[in-house]
N, C-alpha and C positions, 0 to 999 in steps of 0.2 A: 452180720451182726446189723440192724439197724431203729432208724426214730420214727416214734409218731410225734408231729407238731400241730398244735391247734391254736386256732385266732378265726372271732370271729366277723373283723371287715378285713383283715387284710391291710399291709401299706409298703410302702419302700422298703424298711429294716425285714419286716414279716419276708416276702418277694426275695429278696437277696436272701435269708438263711436258706429258704425252700430249697430257691439256684444250689447255691453251694450245696446242700445237703443232698441234696436230687444225683449234680457234679458227680459227686465223689460215690455213690452207687451206697450212701447213709436211709434216704430218705423211706421209710413204707410209708404210711399216708397223711396226708395235713387235710385235716379237722375244721371247717369253715360252715358258714352260713349259706353263700353265694358263688355262683362262680358265670361268669359270661364265655361265650360263645363267640370270639371276634369275627369270625366268620360265616354266621347265621345269615342269612339273607335279612330276615325282617330286622334286625339289630339296626342294617343301612336306612331303614327304613324312617329309622328315628328322628323326631329333632337335636340339633348338634348338642344339648346342654345335656340335655336325656339320653345318649348316648356316647358323651364324654362321664358321666356319671356311672351308664351300665359300667363302662369296659375298666371302669377302676376294680372290677370283680374275676380281672385273667390273672393268670398266676403263673410263672415261668416254666410247669412241671407239665406234664402230660396229665390228664382229664382222670386216667385212670387211676388215678394218685391220691384225689385228690375227692374226698366226701365230703357234701351238703346235707344242712339242716339246715332248711330254709323257712320254713312255716313263721317261727316267732320273729323274726327279722325281718320280714314282710309283710307281718301284721304291725310293725311296731313302726316303718316305712310308710305305709300307707293312715296310720294315724296320725303319725310326724306330717306327712303332705297333708293331709282334712283339717288340721288341728284341733283335732280334740287331745287332751292334756292327759286325763288321767290316766288311762292303760300304760301311758307312757312315763309317768311321774317317777325322777328318781329314786334308786334302789324298790319303792312302794310299789311302781305298776305293775301288771304281768305283762309287758310290750317292752319293758322300760330298759334302757340298757343294760345295766342291772342283771336284769332277767334273760338277755340273749346271753350274757357269758356264760352265770351258771347253767341256762339251760346246757350248752354246748359242752360245759368242765364237766356235766353228769354225763352224756352224750359219753363222752371219750372215754370216760372212767369205765364205763361198759364195755365199749369196745377194748381195750386194753387186758381185760379179763378173758373178752372172749378167742384174740388176736391171741394174748401170750399162749394160748397151747397149739399151736401152731407156728408161729415167728418168734425168731430167736431176737426178738425186740431190745436192746441194751438202754435206751433213755424215752423218755418222756418231753418235749420240748412244749412249755407255757409260758404266758403272759401274765403279768398281776392283777387280781381279779376275777382269774379263768381258768385258776388254775388249781386248786383243793382239794376235792374230790379228785382228779387226776393224780393226785401227789398220794393220796391217802391210799389207796390201789397201787399206784407202783411199788410204794417202800412195801406194800404187804407183800406183794410179787418179785420182789429185787432186782428191778427198776431204777438206772439214777433219774434224778427227776431236775433238771435244768430249772431256770429262773430268769425269764427277760425282764428288766424290771424300768422301762423306757425314763423315769417320772422320778425326782427326788421320793427316797420314803418316806413315807405322809409322817413321820414324827417330826423329821425338819419340814417337811412342806408345811404340814398344819400350822405349829409355832411361827414362821416366817406372816404365814398370811392372816394371821391370828394378831399377832404386832402391827400388821399394815391397815386388820381394820382398827385396829387402835389408831395408829399414827394418824390414819387418811380416813376418816367415819366415812366423807361423802361417797369414798369409793369401796366403800366395804360391799354394796350388792355387783360390785363387779368382778367382784375376788376370786368367789367360786373356788375351786383344786379340793374341795373336800373339807372344806369346813365345816358344813352341816353334814357330815357323815355318820352313818350311825356308828352305836358300840359294835354292833354286828357287825358289821363292812371293816373297819377296824383290826377287831378280830382277827375275822377272813386274813386281810393281810400280815397280820399277824402268825400265823400257821400258817400261809403258804411260803416263808421268807421260813419258816423253822424247817418246814420239810425238806427246804431246796437242800442239791449238794451243790449247787452250781449258781450263781448269781452272775447274768449277762448285765450288763452298762453302758450307756453312751457316751461318758463322758469324767471328767474330775469330779464332778459339783453332786452327779448321782453316784458313784462310786462312794465319797465322801459320807453320804446321808446314813450311808447301812449302817445299821447299830453295833455296837461292840462286839457283843455275845455272836452278831452272824459273820464275824471277820475270819474265821478258822475254815470259813466254806472255799470254794476255789470260785473268787471272781476274774472274772474277763472282761475289761474294759477294752470297748473295739470305739472305732468313733466311724458316725453316720457315713457315706459318702455326701460329693458334689456333685451336679450339674457338668457333664464334662462338654456341652454346649454355649461355652461363651461366646462372650461377645467378641468382635474382631481391633475395635477399636476403644482409646480411654474414652467413657464417657467426657470426662470434664472437658475435652478437647472442645466440645460441640457448645459448651453452655459457659464460654467465657463470656463475661458482661451480664451473667444472668442472674438472680438471687442463688443463693447456696440452695441447693435442694435434700432438704434431710428427709429420708423414706421411715417411714412406723409401718411395719406389719406384720400382723395376729390380732388374736383377739382383744378387742378394744378394753380391757381391763387391768386395772392394778398386779393381779399376778405376772404380763409383763410388764408391767412399769409405766406405764400412760401417765397416772399423775404426775411420776415425777417428770416425764417430757415436758408435758405440760407448765410446771411448773417452772423449767428448763430455760424452754421460753419466755416465757413470763418473764424472767431476768434479764435474758437476750434483747428484748423491744425492740426489733431493728428490722425495717422492710426486706435489710439484703441479707435473711433468709428465710428460708420461706418452709415452709411442716408440709407433710404427706402422708395422710394416713390412711391405712391399706388396709380394712378387714369388718370382721364380723361386731355391727355394734352390740354393746349388754346391755346398755339404758338408754335411753330417749336421748336424741341430735341433743334436744333443747339442754343437756346434763352436760355434755362434751363442751359443748359450745360456754356453759354458764360459766366449764372450768378456763376455755383459752379458748375465743372467739377464730383466732386467726390459723385456719389449718383446713389445706383440701382432704375432701373424705371421696376416696376412692373406696365403690365396691367388694369384694370379693371375687375372682376369676381364675380362670382356669391358668392352668401351669402356663404354658408360651406366653398368655398374655399378661402375666405376673411379674417374669422374666423381662418382658415388651417394657412396661414400669416401672422395673430397677433399672434397666438404661437410661432413663430417661430423670434420672435424678445423680445426687454425687457422691451420697455418706449414708447408710444406713446405721438407723440408730435403734439398739435392744434392750432396755435398761431393763431387763427385768428381774424378779422377786425368786421366782419359781421357773425351773424346766427343768425338762433331761437333759433335750441336745434339739434345740432349735431349728430346722433345716434351715429354715430362711436365713441365718447367719451365712452361710455356705453356698447357696442359691445366689444372695446378691453377690459376697466374694468373686464368683465364677462368672459373674455377670460385669467386675470391674468397680467395684464400689468398694473400697475402705469398710470398718463399719466401727460403731462405738459403741461394746458391751459390757455386760457385771460378769464376775464370773458366775456368779448364779443362773447364768444361759447356757455353759454344758459344752460351751466354747472357749474358753481360757487359755488351750493350745493354738487356737486358731490366731491370737496376736500377734505379732513381733512388734511389739509397742513402738509407733511413731512411723512405722512400714507399712502393715496391713491395717491400721487402725490404731484404738487404743481402750483397754481395758478400764474402767470407773466403777468403783465400790455399788452397791446398792445405794437407794435411800440418798442419792446427791444427785440434786440439781443444779448445785453451786460447779462440779467438776463437770457436772455435762456439757452445761451454759460455757464452762472455761475449754473446754475438750473443742464445742462448736465455731468460739471466736478464734481457736487459733486455727481451725481449718477456714477459715473464713479470709484472712489473713495471709494465710499462704496457700494458697488458689492454686497457683503453678505447682503446690506440690501434689496433688487430690490425681492429679493425672497418675503419677509413676508411684504411687502407693495404690491406686486403682490395680496397677502392675503385679505389683506384687502380690496384695491380694488376691490377684485371677491366680496370679501359678502356684500358690500356697492354695487355695481352694484345690484344685488340680490334683493336686497330692493326694487327696482323698478320696479314696474313689469306694464303689461297692463291693467290687474285688476283693479289694484287703478289707474291707468290714466282714465278711463272709469268709475267708479264707482264718482272721483272725481268728472268728471262734472255734472255726470246726480244728485249726490245726490244736487250738489250745484241751478242744473237746477231745479229740484222738489223745493227746499225751496224758490225759487224766484217766481216760473210759477204756483205754487201747482196742479204739474201734478197730474194726480191719475192714475193708471190700467184703462182699457181696460177692 
């Protein structure tokens, strides 16, 4: 008995599920857009930045189990590099992200019908926005549907983000997050959840966003893993006598609460605290400087360089309004940084109050400023908090993430080894 899984681009959590299913003998096929061979000679000839980007398309399973459908994704990537916007326009472009998801979904749905005649396919595993056609066919064939919901369900997200657009209209253009999604796209999300037998989510915030009518489904909550390459010494020991260095990491918009963090720093109004903002701008730098002028901008970079930047800071602050479970929290903790986060980051379980960091309400610049002031006044406590944060983060592993999901699926679907 086996599982077919699909995802257009892959990421850490997709790879973890793949690896877990394969190691348990449950993986039949993984469908995606592109597959890189890390051992190809030509890959070594690529510039480092291109090489690292390409190698993200590798997967921890045999290539014989990976089925690729590259055409549309290659077109999307080319248009993106060339700055041609029409064909990749959200929802409506023929090579948009939405089109890539829908195309893969359609192809997989056809494959299921063919494969079911030859194999004992037990379940299909698909992700939000790329599951509808797959689930429709699976239901007709008596195949279980596993739905991975990596971010809060759209109704919760839409409500919160529309409130943000009204509360901070100057930040409205940076909010994104589906506030402009068409009725057709939202209806698709509803149908996907309706057809799902099981919903997989990464944390309490996402789980609590699932509507009441869907709570009769099997819901598996499995937190993401943390990096295990930890820093060797508390960062703060090296930073005594310097300004308290607060890091924000993520797309530079109000979905992640950057407007509230800027407001907190305006309240602090001190040169004893430094704000470092790393991420992708969603507006002009002039806009951000008009909101708060005194921050250091750091562009996005490779993972190891991100961890290096984290080790140069004292604390991570992520006052998000809507997330799934932001990986950056556990990354920062693994490098010895306590964290200052909202419950809506999906990481409420990461906080042992006053030991690994602080949990603050959303939309609360005053509370953020209060906690940063406490950290400033208690610099000697930060090293120990960083140690506690590191140890707590290390208890979250990708092995636990995958095993929690697979064991839950086994008990509900009665999977057996091939």
